[in-house]
C-alpha positions as a Markdown table, in Angstrom:
| # | Residue | x | y | z |
|---|---|---|---|---|
| 1 | Met | 128.9 | 239.8 | -91.4 |
| 2 | Glu | 126.6 | 238.8 | -93.5 |
| 3 | Asp | 126.1 | 235.5 | -95.1 |
| 4 | Gln | 125.8 | 236.2 | -98.5 |
| 5 | Glu | 129.1 | 238.4 | -98.0 |
| 6 | Lys | 131.0 | 235.2 | -97.2 |
| 7 | Lys | 132.5 | 233.1 | -100.2 |
| 8 | Asn | 129.5 | 230.3 | -101.7 |
| 9 | Ile | 131.2 | 226.8 | -101.4 |
| 10 | Val | 129.0 | 224.6 | -103.4 |
| 11 | Ile | 130.2 | 220.8 | -102.7 |
| 12 | Val | 128.2 | 218.0 | -105.5 |
| 13 | Ala | 128.0 | 214.9 | -103.7 |
| 14 | Met | 128.1 | 212.2 | -106.9 |
| 15 | Thr | 126.1 | 208.9 | -106.3 |
| 16 | Gly | 128.8 | 206.5 | -105.4 |
| 17 | His | 131.3 | 208.5 | -104.1 |
| 18 | Met | 133.3 | 207.7 | -100.9 |
| 19 | Leu | 132.1 | 210.2 | -97.7 |
| 20 | Leu | 135.6 | 211.7 | -97.4 |
| 21 | Asp | 135.3 | 213.0 | -101.3 |
| 22 | Phe | 133.1 | 215.8 | -99.9 |
| 23 | Ala | 133.5 | 215.2 | -96.0 |
| 24 | Gly | 136.7 | 216.0 | -96.2 |
| 25 | Pro | 136.9 | 219.5 | -98.2 |
| 26 | Ala | 134.0 | 220.6 | -96.5 |
| 27 | Asp | 135.3 | 220.1 | -93.1 |
| 28 | Val | 138.5 | 222.3 | -94.4 |
| 29 | Phe | 136.4 | 225.1 | -95.1 |
| 30 | Asn | 134.2 | 224.9 | -91.8 |
| 31 | Ala | 137.6 | 224.0 | -89.8 |
| 32 | Ala | 139.0 | 227.6 | -91.8 |
| 33 | Asn | 136.1 | 229.4 | -90.9 |
| 34 | Lys | 136.4 | 228.8 | -86.9 |
| 35 | Ile | 140.4 | 229.9 | -87.1 |
| 36 | Leu | 139.4 | 232.9 | -89.4 |
| 37 | Glu | 136.5 | 233.8 | -86.9 |
| 38 | Leu | 139.2 | 233.0 | -83.7 |
| 39 | Lys | 141.4 | 235.8 | -85.8 |
| 40 | Gly | 138.2 | 238.5 | -86.5 |
| 41 | Ile | 139.2 | 238.2 | -90.6 |
| 42 | Pro | 136.3 | 238.2 | -92.5 |
| 43 | Pro | 134.2 | 236.6 | -94.3 |
| 44 | Gly | 135.0 | 233.4 | -94.5 |
| 45 | Tyr | 133.0 | 230.4 | -96.1 |
| 46 | Glu | 129.3 | 229.4 | -96.4 |
| 47 | Val | 129.3 | 225.6 | -97.4 |
| 48 | Arg | 126.5 | 223.5 | -98.7 |
| 49 | Val | 126.5 | 220.0 | -100.0 |
| 50 | Val | 123.9 | 219.1 | -102.6 |
| 51 | Ser | 122.4 | 216.5 | -104.8 |
| 52 | Pro | 123.0 | 217.0 | -108.8 |
| 53 | Lys | 119.4 | 215.4 | -108.5 |
| 54 | Lys | 116.2 | 216.7 | -108.3 |
| 55 | Asp | 115.2 | 214.8 | -105.3 |
| 56 | Lys | 117.9 | 215.5 | -103.7 |
| 57 | Arg | 119.4 | 211.8 | -102.3 |
| 58 | Val | 122.0 | 210.4 | -102.8 |
| 59 | Thr | 123.5 | 207.3 | -101.9 |
| 60 | Asn | 127.6 | 206.6 | -101.3 |
| 61 | Ser | 129.6 | 203.5 | -101.8 |
| 62 | Ala | 129.1 | 201.9 | -98.8 |
| 63 | Gly | 125.0 | 202.4 | -99.3 |
| 64 | Ile | 124.1 | 205.5 | -96.8 |
| 65 | Glu | 121.8 | 207.4 | -98.6 |
| 66 | Leu | 121.6 | 211.0 | -98.1 |
| 67 | Lys | 119.4 | 213.7 | -98.7 |
| 68 | Cys | 120.6 | 217.2 | -99.0 |
| 69 | Ala | 119.3 | 220.5 | -98.2 |
| 70 | Asn | 119.4 | 221.5 | -102.2 |
| 71 | Cys | 120.0 | 220.1 | -105.4 |
| 72 | Ala | 122.6 | 221.5 | -107.5 |
| 73 | Met | 119.5 | 223.3 | -109.8 |
| 74 | Glu | 118.2 | 225.2 | -107.4 |
| 75 | Ile | 121.6 | 226.9 | -106.3 |
| 76 | Asn | 120.8 | 230.7 | -107.6 |
| 77 | Thr | 123.2 | 232.8 | -105.5 |
| 78 | Pro | 126.8 | 233.5 | -106.7 |
| 79 | Ile | 129.0 | 230.8 | -106.3 |
| 80 | Asp | 132.2 | 231.2 | -105.5 |
| 81 | Thr | 133.7 | 227.4 | -105.8 |
| 82 | Leu | 132.2 | 224.8 | -107.1 |
| 83 | Leu | 133.7 | 221.0 | -106.5 |
| 84 | Ile | 132.3 | 218.2 | -108.2 |
| 85 | Ala | 132.9 | 215.3 | -104.9 |
| 86 | Gly | 133.8 | 211.6 | -107.0 |
| 87 | Ser | 131.5 | 209.2 | -108.6 |
| 88 | Asn | 132.1 | 205.8 | -108.5 |
| 89 | Asp | 129.6 | 205.3 | -110.7 |
| 90 | Ile | 131.3 | 206.6 | -113.8 |
| 91 | Gln | 129.6 | 204.1 | -115.8 |
| 92 | Asn | 125.8 | 205.5 | -115.1 |
| 93 | Leu | 126.7 | 209.2 | -115.8 |
| 94 | Asp | 124.6 | 209.3 | -118.9 |
| 95 | Asn | 121.8 | 208.5 | -116.7 |
| 96 | Pro | 119.2 | 211.1 | -117.8 |
| 97 | Asp | 118.2 | 212.2 | -114.1 |
| 98 | Tyr | 121.9 | 214.1 | -114.4 |
| 99 | Asn | 120.3 | 215.9 | -117.8 |
| 100 | Asp | 119.4 | 218.9 | -115.6 |
| 101 | Phe | 122.5 | 218.6 | -113.6 |
| 102 | Tyr | 124.5 | 218.8 | -116.8 |
| 103 | Thr | 122.9 | 221.9 | -118.6 |
| 104 | Trp | 123.0 | 224.1 | -114.8 |
| 105 | Leu | 126.8 | 222.5 | -115.1 |
| 106 | Ala | 127.5 | 224.4 | -118.1 |
| 107 | Ser | 125.8 | 227.4 | -117.0 |
| 108 | Ile | 127.2 | 227.6 | -113.9 |
| 109 | Asn | 130.7 | 227.0 | -114.9 |
| 110 | Lys | 130.4 | 230.4 | -117.2 |
| 111 | Arg | 129.8 | 232.1 | -113.4 |
| 112 | Thr | 131.9 | 230.5 | -110.8 |
| 113 | Arg | 135.5 | 232.2 | -109.8 |
| 114 | Arg | 136.7 | 228.1 | -109.0 |
| 115 | Ile | 135.8 | 225.1 | -110.1 |
| 116 | Gly | 137.3 | 221.8 | -109.0 |
| 117 | Ser | 136.4 | 218.1 | -108.8 |
| 118 | Val | 137.9 | 215.2 | -106.3 |
| 119 | Cys | 139.2 | 211.8 | -107.4 |
| 120 | Ala | 136.9 | 210.6 | -109.8 |
| 121 | Gly | 134.8 | 213.9 | -110.1 |
| 122 | Ala | 137.0 | 215.2 | -112.8 |
| 123 | Phe | 134.8 | 212.3 | -115.1 |
| 124 | Val | 132.4 | 215.1 | -114.3 |
| 125 | Leu | 134.0 | 218.0 | -115.5 |
| 126 | Ala | 135.0 | 216.2 | -118.4 |
| 127 | Lys | 131.5 | 214.9 | -119.5 |
| 128 | Ala | 130.7 | 218.4 | -119.7 |
| 129 | Gly | 133.2 | 219.6 | -121.7 |
| 130 | Ile | 135.0 | 221.8 | -118.8 |
| 131 | Leu | 138.4 | 219.8 | -119.3 |
| 132 | Asn | 138.9 | 219.9 | -122.5 |
| 133 | Gly | 142.7 | 221.1 | -123.3 |
| 134 | Ile | 142.9 | 221.6 | -119.5 |
| 135 | Arg | 145.9 | 219.8 | -117.6 |
| 136 | Ala | 143.8 | 217.6 | -114.8 |
| 137 | Thr | 143.9 | 214.6 | -112.6 |
| 138 | Thr | 141.9 | 211.9 | -111.0 |
| 139 | His | 142.5 | 209.0 | -109.0 |
| 140 | Trp | 145.8 | 206.8 | -110.4 |
| 141 | Asp | 143.5 | 203.9 | -111.0 |
| 142 | Arg | 141.1 | 205.6 | -113.3 |
| 143 | Ser | 143.7 | 207.7 | -115.3 |
| 144 | Asp | 143.9 | 205.5 | -118.3 |
| 145 | Leu | 140.0 | 205.4 | -118.3 |
| 146 | Leu | 139.9 | 209.3 | -118.2 |
| 147 | Lys | 142.6 | 209.8 | -121.2 |
| 148 | Lys | 140.6 | 206.4 | -123.3 |
| 149 | Asn | 137.2 | 208.1 | -122.5 |
| 150 | Tyr | 137.6 | 212.2 | -123.1 |
| 151 | Pro | 141.3 | 212.1 | -125.2 |
| 152 | Leu | 141.0 | 216.2 | -125.2 |
| 153 | Val | 142.1 | 216.2 | -121.4 |
| 154 | Lys | 145.6 | 216.9 | -120.6 |
| 155 | Val | 145.9 | 213.9 | -117.6 |
| 156 | Asp | 148.5 | 213.6 | -115.4 |
| 157 | Ser | 148.1 | 211.2 | -112.8 |
| 158 | Asn | 151.1 | 211.7 | -110.5 |
| 159 | Pro | 150.3 | 215.1 | -108.7 |
| 160 | Phe | 147.8 | 215.2 | -105.6 |
| 161 | Tyr | 146.1 | 218.1 | -107.4 |
| 162 | Ile | 146.3 | 219.9 | -110.2 |
| 163 | Asn | 145.2 | 224.1 | -111.3 |
| 164 | Asp | 145.3 | 224.7 | -114.9 |
| 165 | Arg | 143.7 | 228.6 | -115.1 |
| 166 | Asn | 140.4 | 228.3 | -113.0 |
| 167 | Ile | 140.3 | 224.6 | -112.9 |
| 168 | Tyr | 141.1 | 222.3 | -109.7 |
| 169 | Thr | 141.5 | 218.8 | -109.6 |
| 170 | Ser | 142.1 | 216.2 | -107.2 |
| 171 | Gly | 143.4 | 212.7 | -107.2 |
| 172 | Gly | 142.2 | 209.8 | -104.9 |
| 173 | Val | 140.1 | 210.4 | -102.2 |
| 174 | Ser | 141.6 | 212.1 | -99.7 |
| 175 | Ser | 143.6 | 214.5 | -102.2 |
| 176 | Gly | 140.4 | 216.4 | -101.9 |
| 177 | Ile | 141.4 | 217.8 | -98.4 |
| 178 | Asp | 145.1 | 218.6 | -100.0 |
| 179 | Leu | 142.8 | 220.7 | -102.3 |
| 180 | Ala | 140.7 | 222.4 | -100.0 |
| 181 | Leu | 143.8 | 223.2 | -98.2 |
| 182 | Ala | 145.6 | 224.8 | -101.5 |
| 183 | Leu | 142.3 | 227.0 | -102.0 |
| 184 | Val | 142.0 | 227.9 | -98.5 |
| 185 | Glu | 145.6 | 228.9 | -98.9 |
| 186 | Glu | 145.0 | 231.0 | -102.1 |
| 187 | Asp | 142.3 | 232.6 | -100.1 |
| 188 | Tyr | 143.8 | 234.0 | -97.0 |
| 189 | Gly | 147.4 | 233.0 | -96.9 |
| 190 | Lys | 149.9 | 230.3 | -95.6 |
| 191 | Asn | 149.2 | 231.0 | -92.3 |
| 192 | Ile | 145.5 | 231.0 | -92.0 |
| 193 | Ala | 146.0 | 227.6 | -94.1 |
| 194 | Leu | 148.8 | 225.8 | -92.3 |
| 195 | Gln | 146.5 | 226.4 | -88.6 |
| 196 | Val | 143.7 | 224.6 | -90.4 |
| 197 | Ala | 146.2 | 221.8 | -91.4 |
| 198 | Arg | 147.2 | 221.2 | -87.8 |
| 199 | Arg | 144.3 | 221.5 | -86.7 |
| 200 | Leu | 143.0 | 218.4 | -88.9 |
| 201 | Val | 146.4 | 216.6 | -88.3 |
| 202 | Phe | 147.3 | 216.8 | -92.1 |
| 203 | Tyr | 150.1 | 217.8 | -94.2 |
| 204 | Leu | 149.7 | 221.6 | -95.8 |
| 205 | Asn | 151.9 | 220.4 | -98.4 |
| 206 | Arg | 152.0 | 216.4 | -98.5 |
| 207 | Pro | 154.9 | 215.4 | -99.7 |
| 208 | Gly | 155.2 | 212.5 | -102.5 |
| 209 | Phe | 153.3 | 212.1 | -105.9 |
| 210 | Gln | 150.1 | 209.9 | -106.8 |
| 211 | Val | 152.6 | 207.7 | -108.3 |
| 212 | Gln | 153.6 | 206.1 | -105.2 |
| 213 | Phe | 150.4 | 204.8 | -104.7 |
| 214 | Gly | 149.7 | 203.2 | -107.7 |
| 215 | Asn | 150.6 | 199.4 | -109.4 |
| 216 | Leu | 154.0 | 200.5 | -111.6 |
| 217 | Leu | 152.7 | 197.4 | -114.0 |
| 218 | Pro | 148.7 | 197.1 | -115.3 |
| 219 | Ala | 147.3 | 193.6 | -114.9 |
| 220 | Tyr | 148.0 | 192.2 | -118.3 |
| 221 | Gly | 146.0 | 189.1 | -119.4 |
| 222 | Glu | 146.6 | 185.6 | -119.3 |
| 223 | Asp | 147.6 | 185.2 | -123.3 |
| 224 | Asn | 150.3 | 188.0 | -122.5 |
| 225 | Ile | 153.5 | 187.4 | -123.1 |
| 226 | Ala | 154.5 | 189.7 | -119.9 |
| 227 | Glu | 152.2 | 187.4 | -117.2 |
| 228 | Arg | 153.6 | 184.1 | -119.4 |
| 229 | Leu | 157.1 | 185.1 | -117.7 |
| 230 | Arg | 156.0 | 187.0 | -114.9 |
| 231 | Gln | 156.3 | 184.5 | -112.3 |
| 232 | Trp | 159.8 | 182.9 | -114.0 |
| 233 | Leu | 160.9 | 186.3 | -114.3 |
| 234 | Ile | 160.0 | 187.0 | -110.0 |
| 235 | Glu | 161.9 | 184.2 | -109.1 |
| 236 | Arg | 165.2 | 185.1 | -110.8 |
| 237 | Leu | 165.1 | 188.9 | -109.9 |
| 238 | His | 168.6 | 189.1 | -108.7 |
| 239 | Glu | 169.8 | 187.2 | -111.5 |
| 240 | Pro | 171.0 | 188.7 | -115.1 |
| 241 | Leu | 167.9 | 189.0 | -116.9 |
| 242 | Asp | 168.8 | 190.5 | -120.5 |
| 243 | Asn | 166.7 | 190.3 | -124.1 |
| 244 | Val | 168.4 | 186.9 | -125.2 |
| 245 | Arg | 167.9 | 184.8 | -121.9 |
| 246 | Leu | 164.1 | 185.9 | -121.9 |
| 247 | Ala | 164.0 | 185.1 | -125.8 |
| 248 | Asp | 165.4 | 181.9 | -124.7 |
| 249 | Tyr | 163.5 | 180.7 | -122.1 |
| 250 | Ser | 160.4 | 181.8 | -124.6 |
| 251 | Asn | 161.6 | 179.5 | -127.3 |
| 252 | Met | 161.7 | 183.0 | -129.5 |
| 253 | Ser | 164.7 | 184.8 | -131.7 |
| 254 | Pro | 165.7 | 188.0 | -130.0 |
| 255 | Arg | 164.7 | 190.0 | -132.1 |
| 256 | Asn | 161.1 | 188.2 | -132.4 |
| 257 | Phe | 161.0 | 188.4 | -128.6 |
| 258 | Thr | 161.3 | 192.0 | -128.2 |
| 259 | Arg | 158.5 | 192.5 | -131.0 |
| 260 | Val | 156.1 | 190.7 | -129.7 |
| 261 | Phe | 156.3 | 191.6 | -126.3 |
| 262 | Tyr | 156.4 | 195.1 | -127.0 |
| 263 | Lys | 153.4 | 195.0 | -129.1 |
| 264 | Gln | 151.7 | 192.9 | -126.6 |
| 265 | Thr | 152.8 | 195.6 | -123.5 |
| 266 | Gly | 153.9 | 198.8 | -124.8 |
| 267 | Ile | 157.2 | 198.6 | -123.1 |
| 268 | Ser | 160.4 | 197.0 | -123.9 |
| 269 | Pro | 161.4 | 193.5 | -121.9 |
| 270 | Ala | 164.2 | 195.3 | -120.2 |
| 271 | Lys | 161.4 | 198.1 | -118.7 |
| 272 | Tyr | 159.3 | 195.4 | -117.6 |
| 273 | Val | 161.8 | 193.6 | -115.3 |
| 274 | Glu | 163.3 | 197.0 | -113.9 |
| 275 | Lys | 159.1 | 197.8 | -112.8 |
| 276 | Leu | 158.9 | 194.2 | -111.5 |
| 277 | Arg | 162.1 | 194.6 | -109.8 |
| 278 | Val | 160.8 | 197.8 | -108.6 |
| 279 | Glu | 157.9 | 196.0 | -107.5 |
| 280 | Ala | 159.0 | 193.8 | -105.5 |
| 281 | Ala | 161.9 | 196.3 | -103.4 |
| 282 | Arg | 158.6 | 198.1 | -102.7 |
| 283 | Lys | 157.1 | 195.1 | -101.4 |
| 284 | Tyr | 160.3 | 194.4 | -99.0 |
| 285 | Leu | 160.7 | 197.8 | -98.1 |
| 286 | Glu | 156.3 | 197.9 | -96.4 |
| 287 | Asp | 156.5 | 194.5 | -95.0 |
| 288 | Thr | 159.9 | 194.1 | -93.7 |
| 289 | His | 163.3 | 195.4 | -92.1 |
| 290 | Ile | 165.6 | 193.8 | -94.3 |
| 291 | Ser | 168.2 | 196.6 | -95.0 |
| 292 | Leu | 168.3 | 198.5 | -98.3 |
| 293 | Glu | 171.3 | 197.1 | -99.3 |
| 294 | Gln | 170.4 | 193.3 | -98.9 |
| 295 | Ile | 166.8 | 194.1 | -101.0 |
| 296 | Ala | 168.5 | 195.9 | -103.8 |
| 297 | Lys | 170.8 | 192.8 | -104.2 |
| 298 | Lys | 167.4 | 190.5 | -103.4 |
| 299 | Cys | 165.8 | 192.2 | -106.2 |
| 300 | Gly | 168.5 | 192.4 | -109.1 |
| 301 | Leu | 168.9 | 196.8 | -108.9 |
| 302 | Gly | 172.1 | 197.0 | -107.7 |
| 303 | Gly | 173.9 | 198.7 | -105.1 |
| 304 | Leu | 172.0 | 201.7 | -103.0 |
| 305 | Val | 173.1 | 204.5 | -105.2 |
| 306 | Ser | 171.1 | 202.6 | -108.5 |
| 307 | Met | 168.4 | 201.5 | -106.8 |
| 308 | Arg | 167.9 | 205.5 | -105.1 |
| 309 | Arg | 168.0 | 206.5 | -108.9 |
| 310 | Thr | 165.3 | 204.2 | -110.1 |
| 311 | Phe | 163.0 | 204.7 | -107.2 |
| 312 | Leu | 163.3 | 208.3 | -108.2 |
| 313 | Arg | 162.3 | 207.6 | -111.7 |
| 314 | His | 159.6 | 205.4 | -111.6 |
| 315 | Leu | 158.1 | 206.7 | -108.2 |
| 316 | Met | 159.7 | 210.1 | -107.4 |
| 317 | Val | 160.8 | 209.0 | -103.8 |
| 318 | Thr | 163.9 | 207.3 | -102.3 |
| 319 | Pro | 163.6 | 203.9 | -100.6 |
| 320 | Ser | 164.5 | 205.0 | -97.1 |
| 321 | Asp | 161.1 | 207.6 | -97.6 |
| 322 | Tyr | 159.4 | 205.1 | -99.3 |
| 323 | Arg | 159.9 | 202.3 | -96.4 |
| 324 | Ser | 159.3 | 205.5 | -93.4 |
| 325 | Ala | 155.9 | 206.2 | -95.1 |
| 326 | Phe | 154.5 | 203.0 | -96.2 |
| 327 | Lys | 155.9 | 200.2 | -93.8 |
| 328 | Thr | 153.5 | 198.1 | -92.6 |
| 329 | Ser | 152.3 | 198.5 | -88.8 |
| 330 | Leu | 153.1 | 194.8 | -88.3 |
| 331 | Ala | 156.5 | 194.9 | -89.6 |
| 332 | Asp | 157.6 | 194.1 | -86.6 |
| 333 | Leu | 156.4 | 190.9 | -86.5 |
| 334 | Ile | 156.3 | 190.1 | -89.7 |
| 335 | Ser | 160.1 | 190.5 | -90.8 |
């Protein structure tokens, strides 16, 4: 089968990326090629990693410089799938060096069957206007910034990847592998995609959501009322912590305390305490072998049923499943 009959996959490696941003998806498509060849199923993929700049050089987040065979603007053959791979250098996306690339991207978007992003590559698509009105995701730690900078994008930081029309976006780094496997399954079916996943020792459909990896509470400034209360609350999570008690500690009336707290944090005191309790429980689950019953009691989450419901609401996973996924490899030494 001739190369031009293969599905042309172009992965743009933005400056500041992690190697896995583009290497993960590239390995998925190349592994699929091997399996397709063994089964005699044409045509497979032609995978190219390109630079967004004319000098064809890209420097990743570890300082490794890549010399790509092509820059994106040199690609004049039909593109089946275009992926923008990451960029920790979000503040530099307005660099004039990218002007030609954005012009090319706006044009190629109309001639590409599928276009997607890995991790912070969503910022590139958003800047080009490709994500306007589109439901999209990015790394959980960058989702608020994406919402702020590009309000027309319907940001959802929970899934590992999202497909809206012909636009595919994925979350943090390894989610690019999830996305690439989904694209292989779309092209060649579940059986081929499953064999690729097995070859890479990866899930075909990874359980869980990105929300499990992120912090439930943002870092508030020192003058924020929540930050002033944090340590006091952490030491008393096993005790009743209603608004009256918090207001009394803050030397404020309950009504004024609730008003000020919501104004400074955007959430109610009760919701803040609940999230603080879940964060504390997560640490116990990650670092110790303490029983679920003890953790629920220590963190003020009630019994097992109550803790389970709270975890599902905030992290979309049960406490026992969270422990299985995130417990430290040193747990036996710590507890």
